[in-house]
C-alpha positions as CSV (number, residue, x, y, z in Angstrom):
1,M,223.4,-25.5,141.0
2,N,226.1,-23.0,140.5
3,N,227.3,-20.9,137.3
4,D,230.8,-22.6,137.4
5,F,228.9,-26.2,136.7
6,Y,226.8,-24.5,133.6
7,Q,230.5,-22.6,132.4
8,K,232.3,-26.3,132.5
9,L,228.9,-27.8,130.8
10,G,229.2,-25.4,128.0
11,R,233.0,-25.9,127.7
12,N,232.6,-29.7,127.6
13,I,229.7,-29.3,124.9
14,K,231.7,-27.0,122.7
15,A,234.8,-29.4,123.3
16,R,232.7,-32.4,122.0
17,R,231.2,-30.3,119.1
18,K,234.4,-29.3,117.8
19,E,235.9,-32.8,118.2
20,L,232.8,-34.2,115.7
21,G,233.7,-31.2,113.4
22,L,230.4,-29.8,114.0
23,T,230.0,-25.9,113.8
24,Q,227.3,-24.2,116.4
25,Q,224.7,-23.8,113.7
26,Q,224.9,-27.6,112.3
27,L,224.7,-28.5,116.2
28,A,221.6,-26.1,116.3
29,D,220.2,-27.2,113.4
30,K,220.2,-31.0,114.6
31,M,218.8,-30.6,117.4
32,D,216.1,-28.0,116.2
33,I,217.1,-25.0,118.8
34,S,218.2,-21.4,117.8
35,L,221.7,-20.5,117.0
36,N,221.7,-17.5,119.6
37,F,220.4,-20.5,122.4
38,M,223.3,-22.7,121.2
39,G,225.8,-20.1,121.6
40,K,224.3,-19.0,125.0
41,I,224.6,-22.7,126.7
42,E,228.3,-22.8,125.7
43,V,229.3,-19.9,127.6
44,A,226.7,-20.2,130.3
45,F,224.3,-17.4,129.7
46,S,221.4,-19.9,129.4
47,K,221.1,-23.0,131.3
48,P,219.6,-26.2,129.7
49,S,217.0,-28.5,131.0
50,L,217.5,-32.0,131.5
51,D,216.0,-32.8,128.3
52,T,218.2,-30.7,126.3
53,L,221.0,-31.8,127.8
54,I,220.1,-35.3,127.1
55,E,219.3,-34.0,123.5
56,F,222.8,-32.7,123.5
57,A,224.2,-36.1,124.5
58,K,222.6,-37.9,122.0
59,N,223.3,-35.6,118.9
60,L,227.1,-35.3,120.4
61,D,227.0,-39.0,120.3
62,T,228.1,-39.2,124.0
63,T,226.6,-39.3,127.7
64,V,225.2,-36.9,130.1
65,S,227.5,-38.4,132.8
66,D,230.6,-37.4,130.1
67,L,229.0,-33.7,129.4
68,T,228.9,-33.4,133.1
69,R,232.4,-34.9,134.2
70,F,234.6,-32.1,135.3
71,D,237.4,-33.9,136.9
72,N,239.8,-32.9,134.5
73,E,239.1,-29.3,135.5
74,N,241.2,-27.0,138.1
């Protein structure tokens, strides 16, 4: 997948995290990942595995489908 996918994914993760009022640190702690990795995913420097993406969906009370839905993007 191209980097554009991961940039949009990161924006969706960040938006959902903020909707829930969570900081990067709080979400990283819930997921047992480093704050550094959390931040890198949100800006597409790191690409999460499918398992990690599933954990994001669980911890953000959403679905993988919603996190990867980009139809509102340009």
